[in-house]
Steps between C-alpha positions, in 0.01 A plus 500: 500500500378835627124496528242739645159374608217754490148458632279600791530350844354149498540434128758230568833680459656347811383148420617518140831665594574217743415237237705675232795532734498124555485433124744753353732557797460878523440620857157632595534853638187629673512861613201417721720250684778760529254746651361239740855413610559864592172504693582174681843636598327811644748734334410871481422449133299191586282691745423761234424231244276314746271800534466535124449126444223483758323783317533313170733766356809455284839578649674813363683451171840591645465237773406219262768597246764496773388162639469339157821626340705420809366144493557461124847653490696171495250285307527406133142377460173543684122487494364825642168482685365837615767719341467724314152621594517857368656676202757658733608157621506362145727781384732447796530130409563590135774741604671241719488240221625748239793595724593130513459464121203269549123494439185314594418178318124503548212660691213263576163659582280253687134587458176413682175686572485696824218280634715190462796672662291585808374141520852360478638732766233401749659152509865598473737401780878536542722256685699666775753216477578509127348825373311310229150613406209258471127512435273296724265418210724414205862488622497379864819470706685168457565269795871586508442872567467538880340844490333662683294648219383857545284749315704808417374841610477617138263209419219641711199615289534877537870486418435273201261749345733792571799323347303406189417867451866591545604229253269627227619857552872462567615164363278407206651783287826300505341260253501774237852607600640152440277420201651796311840334541382157389556343843142440614330161484149465644405179681146391593536390863140387552569135413660221705837583654683240288343636180610855585855379567504315168381813317777705659766241415380492139547877480848484654609212277405706195724792599824546303811378677719767657862508608594428861415775744709716729378598848385856559765544775713816480284792395171344607630405844645848554178668388292277723726565799480875440121479506510289816731748674267786412202310636679421825615858556 
């Protein structure tokens, strides 16, 4: 399946994407993780992205499109977490899928009040060993994850508030974009984690079956590489 998860930072996209990946076999693709990998590698792009991340700003559309489409080029199914975040990114994904003769299966919008999002993020930690995200209050790390467990820079209070503002301005309009095409399904993410997962699976199980998928490859890979070359020049 090809699934997009929408929702503000802290609404549970990463947690639910990981759980869905384990259940349906589609890989979890987090553009946040792709960005953090660039930063950790201290590439020129990573240094630029680090400055923006620390200010709580979104990376430029062309950067995220290049990272995402390059990563997706050889995959036949995926659960996208953090991409697309703007209409420009959504249209770039649509174009890549159309060029491959494919389309999205579903867009899941996870929803929670801003106050709850801020509360959740204050307890969020990420394992440096596995990359998995936990919450100290309601989803603590298991004994078999060695950690260490760190608070991400974008989970600090000022950055949380800034990113929520950006989400409402830049990303929330995607709900209307996908609703017009009959792809949007809204999920209340304020309940227990298991209940949210069950609600998502119920939605996915109700979708009509589709033929086997082809990878984006070809055109998408070439387009992504062209963007990457331009960024590096």
